[in-house]
N, C-alpha and C positions, 0 to 999 in steps of 0.2 A: 369293663369299658368295651363297647363295641368299636368296630373299625372307624365308623363315621365320627364318633366322639373322640377317638384317638387322633384322627386327622385334624379336627377342630381344635383340640387341646394343643396339639403340636404347633399348628399355625399361630394360635394365640400366644403361646409361650415364646416361640422363636422370633416373632416379629413384634412382640410387645403390643398386641392389639387388645382392644376391649372385647370381651367374649361375645357381646351382642353384634359386633361388626362382622364376625365370621359366620355368614349364613350361606346355605346351599346355593342360592341364586346369584351370589356375588362373584363376578369374575376375579381371578387371582390378581390381575394387574391393578384392580382397584384397591387391593390390599398391599400394593407396592411390591408384589412378587413378580420379578422379571424372570427371564429365561435362566439366568445364573442362579438366582434364588430358588427357582423351581427345581433345578438339578440338585441343589443341596437338599431340598426338602424330599425329593425322590429317594436320594441315598439314605437319608435318615429313616424314612418310612420303611425302606427295604430292610434296613438293619434292625429296627425296633419290632417290626411286625413279621419279619421273615417271609416277605413276599418279593416276587420278581416283577419290577415295574420297568425293566429295561426296554421292552417293546411298547411301552405306554405312549400313546399319541396325545400328549398334553402340551399345551402352550400357556402363556400367561393370559390368553383370552379364554381359557377353559374356566369353568366355574368351580367353586368349592364343592358343590354337589357332584359334579362330574368326577372330580378327584376322589371324593368319598365313595362313589359307586365303583370306580375302578379298583380302589383298594379293597373294597368289600368283595368284589368279584374274584380278585386274585387271592384273597384270603380263603375264600371258599374252595378254590382249586388246590390250595396248598395242603 
């Protein structure tokens, strides 16, 4: 599973969403991921993928695709 698939799977599982609803162009807030939920998601991604997202500039207005790209970028640097 690549990092984008991992992000999608994690969001789908954590927030009990239909897999088709988690698309790259969808802002996180439309999936009911607020700033607190985003922090929780960040911590889990860091733990599961062994990446450092501490300096990530993400908000609930960021899209799933932006999160996927950031995780992919950080994974490539690790």
